[in-house]
All heavy atoms as an XYZ file, in Angstrom:
699
protein
N     -16.829      3.772      3.523
C     -15.774      2.811      3.385
C     -14.506      3.311      4.068
O     -14.189      4.500      3.951
C     -15.489      2.590      1.864
C     -14.392      1.562      1.615
S     -14.023      1.316     -0.161
C     -15.421      0.381     -0.680
N     -13.794      2.505      4.751
C     -12.594      2.898      5.457
C     -11.453      3.124      4.463
O     -11.509      2.641      3.327
C     -12.155      1.852      6.497
O     -11.752      0.663      5.798
C     -13.228      1.553      7.519
N     -10.425      3.823      4.915
C      -9.254      4.060      4.059
C      -8.621      2.723      3.717
O      -8.260      2.448      2.540
C      -8.242      5.003      4.753
C      -6.989      5.150      3.931
C      -8.884      6.353      4.986
N      -8.502      1.847      4.703
C      -7.926      0.527      4.467
C      -8.701     -0.244      3.404
O      -8.137     -0.813      2.507
C      -7.896     -0.258      5.765
C      -7.322     -1.618      5.613
C      -7.328     -2.393      6.882
N      -6.821     -3.711      6.611
C      -6.804     -4.677      7.505
N      -7.244     -4.456      8.744
N      -6.405     -5.862      7.187
N     -10.014     -0.175      3.477
C     -10.846     -0.890      2.517
C     -10.710     -0.296      1.123
O     -10.664     -1.004      0.118
C     -12.341     -0.839      2.932
N     -10.582      1.022      1.001
C     -10.375      1.677     -0.307
C      -9.025      1.249     -0.884
O      -8.883      1.009     -2.093
C     -10.431      3.206     -0.164
C     -11.816      3.728     -0.022
C     -11.983      5.180     -0.303
N     -10.946      6.062      0.299
C     -11.134      6.718      1.423
N     -12.225      6.612      2.134
N     -10.152      7.477      1.900
N      -7.985      1.164     -0.056
C      -6.681      0.731     -0.499
C      -6.773     -0.672     -1.015
O      -6.264     -1.007     -2.123
C      -5.634      0.856      0.601
C      -5.341      2.340      0.904
C      -4.345      0.122      0.243
C      -4.479      2.563      2.166
N      -7.387     -1.577     -0.265
C      -7.526     -2.995     -0.645
C      -8.315     -3.095     -1.978
O      -7.898     -3.840     -2.860
C      -8.192     -3.795      0.477
C      -7.365     -3.993      1.657
C      -8.092     -4.627      2.812
O      -9.376     -4.628      2.851
O      -7.429     -5.142      3.722
N      -9.408     -2.406     -2.093
C     -10.225     -2.460     -3.291
C      -9.460     -1.953     -4.498
O      -9.488     -2.558     -5.580
C     -11.526     -1.661     -3.109
O     -12.249     -2.244     -1.996
C     -12.405     -1.655     -4.322
N      -8.837     -0.832     -4.343
C      -8.091     -0.225     -5.472
C      -6.977     -1.166     -5.956
O      -6.847     -1.386     -7.178
C      -7.476      1.134     -5.056
O      -8.540      2.018     -4.664
C      -6.675      1.782     -6.157
N      -6.209     -1.685     -5.058
C      -5.059     -2.572     -5.434
C      -5.612     -3.881     -5.989
O      -5.010     -4.423     -6.949
C      -4.160     -2.791     -4.257
C      -3.394     -1.513     -3.784
C      -2.508     -1.857     -2.590
C      -2.589     -0.881     -4.894
N      -6.677     -4.438     -5.442
C      -7.248     -5.665     -5.910
C      -7.759     -5.503     -7.344
O      -7.479     -6.298     -8.246
C      -8.348     -6.166     -5.011
O      -7.751     -6.446     -3.717
C      -8.967     -7.417     -5.521
N      -8.481     -4.423     -7.573
C      -9.080     -4.169     -8.882
C      -8.000     -3.937     -9.951
O      -8.145     -4.407    -11.076
C      -9.995     -2.952     -8.907
C     -11.287     -3.229     -8.090
O     -11.564     -4.402     -7.715
O     -12.040     -2.223     -7.806
N      -6.910     -3.240     -9.625
C      -5.900     -2.897    -10.600
C      -4.852     -3.954    -10.787
O      -4.309     -4.068    -11.915
C      -5.234     -1.572    -10.151
N      -4.533     -4.745     -9.752
C      -3.381     -5.608     -9.810
C      -3.745     -7.096     -9.762
O      -2.846     -7.926    -10.022
C      -2.419     -5.278     -8.695
C      -1.853     -3.847     -8.663
C      -1.038     -3.659     -7.404
C      -1.017     -3.572     -9.931
N      -4.954     -7.430     -9.432
C      -5.358     -8.847     -9.247
C      -4.281     -9.603     -8.491
O      -3.706    -10.580     -9.002
C      -5.635     -9.513    -10.626
N      -3.954     -9.171     -7.281
C      -2.834     -9.769     -6.582
C      -3.050    -11.189     -6.133
O      -4.155    -11.615     -5.825
C      -2.695     -8.838     -5.338
C      -4.012     -8.264     -5.142
C      -4.637     -8.132     -6.515
N      -1.949    -11.917     -6.069
C      -1.970    -13.298     -5.510
C      -1.992    -13.212     -4.013
O      -2.523    -14.084     -3.345
C      -0.768    -14.094     -5.986
C      -0.810    -14.368     -7.455
C       0.409    -15.128     -7.905
O       1.354    -15.361     -7.173
N       0.429    -15.527     -9.184
N      -1.440    -12.138     -3.486
C      -1.398    -11.899     -2.031
C      -1.447    -10.403     -1.821
O      -0.743     -9.641     -2.535
C      -0.161    -12.498     -1.448
C      -0.146    -12.259      0.052
C       0.858    -13.189      0.766
N       0.801    -12.877      2.196
C       1.849    -12.649      2.966
N       3.015    -12.718      2.416
N       1.683    -12.382      4.204
N      -2.257     -9.990     -0.845
C      -2.340     -8.602     -0.495
C      -2.554     -8.454      1.007
O      -3.433     -9.126      1.584
C      -3.497     -7.890     -1.230
C      -3.775     -6.439     -0.836
C      -2.583     -5.540     -1.183
C      -5.039     -5.966     -1.570
N      -1.744     -7.661      1.627
C      -1.863     -7.368      3.041
C      -1.752     -5.850      3.213
O      -0.790     -5.245      2.785
C      -0.728     -8.090      3.799
C      -0.810     -7.915      5.300
C       0.335     -8.623      6.019
O       1.208     -9.210      5.342
O       0.360     -8.519      7.237
N      -2.779     -5.282      3.830
C      -2.816     -3.864      4.124
C      -2.905     -3.712      5.647
O      -3.909     -4.129      6.233
C      -3.956     -3.162      3.433
C      -3.944     -1.634      3.775
C      -3.936     -3.360      1.927
N      -1.867     -3.154      6.218
C      -1.795     -3.036      7.694
C      -1.824     -1.570      8.081
O      -1.024     -0.742      7.634
C      -0.466     -3.652      8.200
C      -0.387     -3.527      9.723
C      -0.363     -5.127      7.765
N      -2.753     -1.237      8.965
C      -2.858      0.124      9.484
C      -1.851      0.208     10.647
O      -2.065     -0.394     11.699
C      -4.279      0.411      9.939
C      -4.459      1.818     10.441
O      -3.492      2.560     10.600
O      -5.634      2.216     10.651
N      -0.833      0.997     10.467
C       0.205      1.145     11.492
C       0.113      2.536     12.178
O       1.058      3.000     12.794
C       1.629      1.001     10.872
C       1.853     -0.374     10.349
C       3.290     -0.568      9.830
O       3.936      0.434      9.475
O       3.695     -1.716      9.713
N      -1.047      3.194     12.053
C      -1.220      4.547     12.592
C      -1.001      4.635     14.089
O      -0.408      5.608     14.576
C      -2.651      5.022     12.289
O      -2.884      4.989     10.898
N      -1.323      3.567     14.823
C      -1.134      3.615     16.254
C       0.334      3.678     16.662
O       0.673      4.192     17.700
C      -1.738      2.348     16.869
C      -1.070      1.071     16.473
N      -1.274      0.478     15.226
C      -0.211      0.266     17.142
C      -0.537     -0.607     15.174
N       0.109     -0.740     16.279
N       1.214      3.284     15.752
C       2.682      3.380     16.009
C       3.171      4.807     15.839
O       4.329      5.076     16.202
C       3.437      2.444     15.057
C       3.085      0.947     15.128
C       3.806      0.178     14.046
C       3.438      0.408     16.540
N       2.362      5.675     15.278
C       2.799      7.009     14.945
C       2.027      8.102     15.673
O       2.080      9.226     15.312
C       2.718      7.233     13.390
C       3.525      6.267     12.652
N       4.852      6.456     12.430
C       3.213      5.068     12.102
C       5.339      5.411     11.746
N       4.362      4.555     11.553
N       1.292      7.695     16.738
C       0.535      8.638     17.477
C       1.416      9.811     18.003
O       2.516      9.554     18.486
C      -0.138      7.977     18.677
N       0.973     11.009     17.754
C       1.728     12.180     18.166
C       2.773     12.682     17.153
O       3.344     13.719     17.310
N       2.996     11.870     16.089
C       3.906     12.246     15.052
C       3.225     13.152     14.017
O       2.000     13.200     13.954
C       4.488     11.048     14.348
C       5.315     10.182     15.227
N       5.882      9.007     14.811
C       5.649     10.297     16.541
C       6.549      8.462     15.813
N       6.439      9.193     16.846
N       4.006     13.745     13.125
C       3.476     14.555     12.069
C       2.527     13.744     11.194
O       2.837     12.597     10.833
C       4.603     15.083     11.188
N       1.392     14.300     10.874
C       0.468     13.661      9.971
C      -0.515     12.697     10.656
O      -1.462     12.189     10.066
N      -0.237     12.357     11.888
C      -1.079     11.454     12.633
C      -2.383     12.170     13.076
O      -2.360     13.320     13.416
C      -0.411     10.853     13.870
N      -3.473     11.397     12.994
C      -4.791     11.947     13.468
C      -5.273     11.000     14.565
O      -5.027      9.788     14.521
C      -5.809     11.941     12.350
C      -5.487     12.926     11.237
C      -6.650     13.087     10.244
N      -7.270     11.777      9.934
C      -6.999     11.019      8.855
N      -6.087     11.445      7.985
N      -7.641      9.915      8.640
N      -6.012     11.523     15.527
C      -6.495     10.669     16.642
C      -7.338      9.495     16.122
O      -7.302      8.433     16.726
C      -7.316     11.657     17.470
C      -6.827     13.007     17.130
C      -6.342     12.925     15.692
N      -8.073      9.667     15.071
C      -8.952      8.601     14.549
C      -8.182      7.553     13.754
O      -8.714      6.546     13.361
C     -10.076      9.161     13.712
C      -9.685      9.887     12.484
C      -9.361     11.361     12.655
O      -9.166     11.853     13.787
O      -9.294     12.057     11.654
N      -6.898      7.792     13.514
C      -6.056      6.747     12.807
C      -6.180      6.831     11.316
O      -6.586      7.814     10.740
N      -5.865      5.729     10.676
C      -5.865      5.532      9.240
C      -5.059      6.608      8.472
O      -5.497      7.206      7.504
C      -7.285      5.509      8.693
C      -8.045      4.251      9.161
C      -9.169      3.860      8.210
O     -10.030      4.684      7.912
O      -9.131      2.685      7.750
N      -3.835      6.781      8.955
C      -2.912      7.769      8.359
C      -1.613      7.104      7.881
O      -0.928      7.641      7.024
C      -2.528      8.886      9.341
O      -1.990      8.311     10.525
C      -3.739      9.731      9.707
N      -1.213      6.019      8.498
C       0.047      5.336      8.193
C      -0.236      3.874      7.900
O      -0.801      3.135      8.718
C       0.987      5.423      9.420
C       1.442      6.810      9.756
N       0.605      7.761     10.283
C       2.635      7.409      9.542
C       1.273      8.850     10.478
N       2.496      8.720     10.015
N       0.157      3.426      6.714
C      -0.137      2.046      6.271
C       1.117      1.383      5.746
O       2.002      2.027      5.247
C      -1.216      2.093      5.165
C      -2.586      2.388      5.626
C      -2.992      3.726      5.671
C      -3.412      1.402      6.057
C      -4.261      4.021      6.135
C      -4.692      1.723      6.504
C      -5.131      3.034      6.535
N       1.104      0.044      5.830
C       2.100     -0.805      5.212
C       1.315     -1.732      4.258
O       0.338     -2.370      4.631
C       2.819     -1.648      6.245
C       3.885     -2.581      5.644
C       4.743     -3.221      6.714
N       5.381     -2.206      7.577
C       6.512     -1.593      7.223
N       7.155     -1.867      6.066
N       7.052     -0.716      8.006
N       1.820     -1.790      3.021
C       1.177     -2.621      1.968
C       2.182     -3.674      1.517
O       3.320     -3.310      1.212
C       0.763     -1.762      0.774
C       0.332     -2.625     -0.394
C      -0.362     -0.821      1.145
N       1.777     -4.933      1.593
C       2.556     -6.002      1.044
C       1.727     -6.656     -0.062
O       0.612     -7.108      0.212
C       2.896     -7.025      2.103
C       3.822     -6.473      3.198
C       4.176     -7.554      4.216
N       4.979     -6.972      5.263
C       4.544     -6.720      6.522
N       3.338     -6.941      6.847
N       5.391     -6.211      7.406
N       2.261     -6.687     -1.275
C       1.487     -7.174     -2.393
C       2.344     -7.984     -3.345
O       3.471     -7.619     -3.635
C       0.769     -6.000     -3.155
C       1.788     -4.952     -3.622
C      -0.085     -6.484     -4.255
N       1.795     -9.122     -3.772
C       2.439     -9.982     -4.779
C       1.486    -10.051     -5.937
O       0.301    -10.418     -5.798
C       2.656    -11.416     -4.224
C       3.259    -12.284     -5.312
C       3.598    -11.367     -2.992
N       1.988     -9.644     -7.116
C       1.136     -9.605     -8.330
C       2.002     -9.860     -9.578
O       3.083     -9.334     -9.695
C       0.456     -8.237     -8.435
O      -0.224     -8.121     -9.651
N       1.393    -10.599    -10.493
C       2.056    -10.850    -11.761
C       2.191     -9.511    -12.564
O       3.051     -9.395    -13.422
C       1.233    -11.839    -12.581
N       1.405     -8.532    -12.191
C       1.482     -7.201    -12.854
C       2.894     -6.578    -12.642
O       3.297     -5.692    -13.380
C       0.434     -6.285    -12.334
N       3.655     -7.068    -11.661
C       4.941     -6.495    -11.327
C       6.075     -7.266    -12.035
O       7.231     -6.875    -11.903
C       5.200     -6.508     -9.848
C       4.247     -5.629     -9.048
C       3.675     -6.112     -7.893
C       4.035     -4.332     -9.423
C       2.831     -5.338     -7.120
C       3.151     -3.531     -8.702
C       2.597     -4.016     -7.529
N       5.766     -8.316    -12.749
C       6.798     -9.093    -13.415
C       7.590     -8.210    -14.393
O       6.943     -7.484    -15.184
C       6.185    -10.285    -14.141
O       5.634    -11.192    -13.191
N       8.862     -8.267    -14.339
C       9.755     -7.520    -15.220
C       9.909     -6.047    -14.840
O      10.635     -5.316    -15.508
N       9.277     -5.617    -13.765
C       9.389     -4.198    -13.325
C      10.469     -4.094    -12.248
O      10.643     -5.018    -11.425
C       8.061     -3.748    -12.734
C       6.942     -3.631    -13.712
S       5.377     -3.193    -12.948
C       5.603     -1.438    -12.764
N      11.155     -2.957    -12.235
C      12.114     -2.701    -11.173
C      11.351     -2.377     -9.892
O      10.178     -2.077     -9.907
C      13.004     -1.513    -11.552
O      12.239     -0.309    -11.495
N      12.074     -2.404     -8.797
C      11.481     -2.090     -7.486
C      10.888     -0.652     -7.487
O       9.803     -0.422     -7.010
C      12.516     -2.223     -6.415
C      12.015     -1.937     -5.023
C      13.143     -2.205     -3.997
N      12.632     -1.851     -2.669
C      13.262     -1.055     -1.864
N      14.444     -0.537     -2.199
N      12.788     -0.751     -0.706
N      11.634      0.258     -8.100
C      11.198      1.642     -8.182
C       9.895      1.785     -8.996
O       8.937      2.474     -8.583
C      12.305      2.557     -8.773
C      11.775      3.949     -9.084
C      13.475      2.641     -7.796
N       9.861      1.074    -10.119
C       8.678      1.118    -10.961
C       7.457      0.507    -10.255
O       6.321      0.982    -10.422
C       8.892      0.394    -12.310
C       9.778      1.219    -13.215
O       9.870      2.471    -13.023
O      10.420      0.619    -14.100
N       7.666     -0.538     -9.487
C       6.563     -1.143     -8.705
C       6.034     -0.155     -7.671
O       4.818      0.011     -7.513
C       7.037     -2.413     -8.023
C       7.229     -3.564     -8.969
C       7.665     -4.790     -8.251
N       9.054     -4.935     -8.581
C       9.934     -5.620     -7.868
N       9.585     -6.185     -6.701
N      11.152     -5.683     -8.250
N       6.921      0.524     -6.989
C       6.518      1.542     -5.995
C       5.758      2.670     -6.702
O       4.776      3.138     -6.171
C       7.734      2.068     -5.232
C       8.169      1.120     -4.189
N       8.345      1.495     -2.890
C       8.535     -0.201     -4.215
C       8.732      0.444     -2.144
N       8.879     -0.548     -2.948
N       6.269      3.072     -7.822
C       5.581      4.162     -8.557
C       4.187      3.753     -8.959
O       3.214      4.543     -8.904
C       6.389      4.547     -9.817
C       7.593      5.358     -9.483
C       8.363      5.677    -10.743
N       9.569      6.473    -10.426
C      10.642      6.515    -11.164
N      10.723      5.789    -12.246
N      11.653      7.269    -10.789
N       4.030      2.530     -9.363
C       2.698      1.991     -9.787
C       1.743      2.012     -8.594
O       0.607      2.490     -8.739
C       2.837      0.588    -10.342
C       1.612     -0.141    -10.635
C       1.081      0.221    -12.013
N       0.027     -0.745    -12.305
C      -1.126     -0.383    -12.792
N      -1.374      0.889    -13.079
N      -2.025     -1.277    -13.056
N       2.188      1.550     -7.450
C       1.294      1.506     -6.252
C       1.019      2.946     -5.863
O      -0.174      3.280     -5.546
C       1.966      0.717     -5.110
C       1.179      0.896     -3.816
C       2.080     -0.763     -5.467
N       1.993      3.808     -5.835
C       1.728      5.217     -5.471
C       0.786      5.873     -6.391
O      -0.113      6.667     -5.982
C       3.041      5.998     -5.414
C       3.810      5.732     -4.153
O       3.264      5.579     -3.061
N       5.144      5.688     -4.256
N       0.878      5.599     -7.706
C      -0.047      6.149     -8.701
C      -1.469      5.680     -8.452
O      -2.439      6.391     -8.505
C       0.424      5.858    -10.115
N      -1.634      4.381     -8.209
C      -2.931      3.800     -7.892
C      -3.612      4.399     -6.688
O      -4.817      4.533     -6.622
C      -2.841      2.283     -7.789
C      -2.500      1.519     -9.048
C      -2.188      0.098     -8.759
C      -3.715      1.596    -10.021
N      -2.793      4.745     -5.715
C      -3.331      5.258     -4.448
C      -3.133      6.769     -4.312
O      -3.165      7.309     -3.201
C      -2.598      4.518     -3.277
C      -2.790      3.016     -3.246
C      -2.040      2.399     -2.101
C      -4.263      2.652     -3.170
N      -3.017      7.477     -5.423
C      -2.763      8.933     -5.392
C      -3.848      9.681     -4.635
O      -3.533     10.616     -3.869
C      -2.714      9.436     -6.832
N      -5.102      9.285     -4.750
C      -6.174     10.019     -4.075
C      -6.062      9.846     -2.534
O      -6.203     10.814     -1.772
C      -7.561      9.481     -4.491
N      -5.693      8.646     -2.057
C      -5.537      8.448     -0.643
C      -4.264      9.180     -0.126
O      -4.278      9.747      0.938
C      -5.403      6.942     -0.308
C      -6.723      6.240     -0.367
C      -7.242      5.957     -1.820
O      -6.381      5.992     -2.733
O      -8.427      5.793     -1.960
N      -3.196      9.181     -0.931
C      -1.977      9.851     -0.507
C      -2.133     11.378     -0.505
O      -1.441     12.074      0.211
C      -0.789      9.416     -1.450
C      -0.367      7.966     -1.253
C       0.567      7.565     -2.379
C       0.341      7.799      0.063
N      -3.021     11.887     -1.327
C      -3.291     13.325     -1.356
C      -4.222     13.746     -0.234
O      -4.337     14.916      0.056
C      -3.922     13.709     -2.707
N      -4.852     12.784      0.413
C      -5.807     13.092      1.451
C      -5.438     12.495      2.796
O      -4.501     12.968      3.453
N      -6.114     11.430      3.174
C      -6.008     10.888      4.540
C      -4.681     10.194      4.858
O      -4.336     10.105      6.038
C      -7.180      9.951      4.683
C      -7.430      9.491      3.289
C      -7.123     10.643      2.418
N      -4.011      9.632      3.849
C      -2.816      8.836      4.131
C      -1.573      9.721      4.156
O      -1.257     10.432      3.202
C      -2.613      7.705      3.107
C      -1.343      6.926      3.339
C      -3.813      6.755      3.152
N      -0.887      9.677      5.284
C       0.336     10.504      5.484
C       1.573      9.736      5.082
O       2.512     10.297      4.547
C       0.430     10.917      6.929
C       1.688     11.651      7.282
N       1.941     12.938      6.838
C       2.832     11.257      7.929
C       3.115     13.310      7.274
N       3.668     12.306      7.929
N       1.577      8.409      5.303
C       2.762      7.552      5.005
C       2.314      6.207      4.511
O       1.350      5.637      5.035
C       3.613      7.454      6.238
N       3.067      5.664      3.538
C       2.757      4.406      2.987
C       4.083      3.614      2.775
O       4.932      4.070      1.992
C       2.045      4.549      1.623
C       1.660      3.272      0.904
C       0.590      2.515      1.698
C       1.146      3.624     -0.490
N       4.216      2.544      3.460
C       5.378      1.634      3.273
C       4.943      0.536      2.278
O       3.868     -0.036      2.470
C       5.810      1.015      4.599
N       5.769      0.267      1.300
C       5.379     -0.673      0.227
C       6.398     -1.792      0.096
O       7.598     -1.504     -0.019
C       5.287      0.065     -1.124
C       4.236      1.248     -1.056
C       4.913     -0.885     -2.245
C       4.327      2.177     -2.232
N       5.871     -3.017      0.064
C       6.681     -4.163     -0.366
C       5.918     -4.796     -1.484
O       4.881     -5.487     -1.269
C       6.860     -5.132      0.802
C       7.807     -6.311      0.484
O       8.256     -6.411     -0.678
O       8.122     -7.064      1.399
N       6.337     -4.575     -2.732
C       5.681     -5.062     -3.898
C       6.556     -6.014     -4.656
O       7.709     -5.648     -4.981
C       5.265     -3.882     -4.796
N       6.055     -7.212     -4.930
C       6.894     -8.213     -5.578
C       6.095     -8.960     -6.648
O       4.889     -9.062     -6.610
C       7.357     -9.269     -4.565
C       8.257     -8.673     -3.468
C       8.650     -9.777     -2.500
N       9.315     -9.154     -1.323
C      10.609     -9.170     -1.179
N      11.381     -9.660     -2.077
N      11.160     -8.611     -0.097
N       6.851     -9.503     -7.602
C       6.260    -10.388     -8.624
C       6.283    -11.800     -7.992
O       7.046    -12.102     -7.108
C       7.106    -10.380     -9.882
N       5.371    -12.684     -8.452
C       5.284    -14.032     -7.865
C       6.561    -14.830     -7.916
O       6.798    -15.668     -7.017
C       4.168    -14.743     -8.696
C       3.410    -13.609     -9.315
C       4.363    -12.456     -9.451
N       7.361    -14.590     -8.922
C       8.605    -15.390     -9.072
C       9.751    -14.911     -8.177
O      10.817    -15.547     -8.077
C       9.074    -15.383    -10.530
C       9.448    -14.034    -11.077
C       8.254    -13.244    -11.681
O       7.101    -13.641    -11.503
O       8.521    -12.224    -12.332
N       9.528    -13.838     -7.459
C      10.586    -13.279     -6.593
C      10.571    -13.955     -5.234
O       9.508    -14.186     -4.663
C      10.396    -11.790     -6.379
C      10.756    -10.961     -7.596
C      10.606     -9.526     -7.292
O      11.569     -8.914     -6.751
O       9.536     -8.997     -7.605
N      11.738    -14.261     -4.697
C      11.805    -14.892     -3.398
C      11.563    -13.824     -2.295
O      11.629    -12.650     -2.511
C      13.252    -15.377     -3.328
C      14.016    -14.466     -4.211
C      13.044    -14.046     -5.320
N      11.320    -14.361     -1.122
C      11.219    -13.473      0.085
C       9.796    -13.118      0.384
O       8.824    -13.614     -0.254
N       9.660    -12.306      1.346
C       8.351    -11.833      1.802
C       7.871    -10.806      0.886
O       8.675    -10.079      0.311
C       8.544    -11.269      3.196
C       7.308    -11.276      4.023
C       7.587    -10.858      5.438
N       6.392    -10.965      6.162
C       5.941    -10.047      6.993
N       6.627     -8.979      7.213
N       4.781    -10.196      7.595
N       6.656    -10.631      0.573
C       5.526    -10.733      1.474
C       4.971    -12.102      1.527
O       4.390    -12.791      1.087
C       4.572     -9.675      0.977
C       4.885     -9.381     -0.382
C       6.304     -9.815     -0.564
């Protein structure tokens, strides 16, 4: 299973998101610290889930980071997170 697929599965199982987008941005970081030639090191996650209702932005980020701790300890060098509750305006 790819890193991207593991991220998607983990977040889907834990958060039952209304919307989830996992983007591999590794190609944008070629030659930078933590980058590997095979990619899958830098990701952007956009997720909308009722699980985030009533949580601060920091708490939402902490939740996503905790769920993806294994990936962050291994192949993932950087993770950009946009986590929102369904009632919040804006993107994702």
